[in-house]
C-alpha positions, 0 to 999 in steps of 0.5 A: 410772618412774611416780609413785605418784600416777599409778598408778591401778588398771585397772578393767574395766567393761561400760559402758567404751568404748575410744577407738577404739570412740568414734572409729568411732561417729558417735553417740558421737563428737559428744558426746565431741568436745563434752566434749573441747572443754568441757574444753579437751582436744581437743589430747590426742585429736589427740596420741593420734591422731598418735602412733597414726599414727606408731606404725603407720608406724614398725612397718613392717618394710620401712622405708627410710632415707628413710622413717626420715629422714621419721619422725625429722622427724615425731617432732621435729614431734610433740615441738614440737607437743605437748611443747616448752615453747612448744608451740601444742597443748602437753600438760602432760607430766611434766617428767622425760619432756619432759627425756628426750625433749629429750635423745634423738637423735630430738628434737634441737631 
């Protein structure tokens, strides 16, 4: 359940850009990366891209047991890289979410 302070209204704007649009446009990508570096948030973009790639793989209807084993290892790696307490590229996730991930079968640490 989301904390009420995290629930922000979704505002649709004619000037708003989707991250995928930014990533696909070199003119927009350079200032965006510069902004993320200045904010110390490049790891957030890396996390989003990693999870997006993981989601594409796991939604493949033809996954074999070997593929599932590989994806389970990849999920553990994602957790250890971005969610674990001593993660190199750690993101400040809600502690309850991190605890749920720790307790899940996928993120056995």
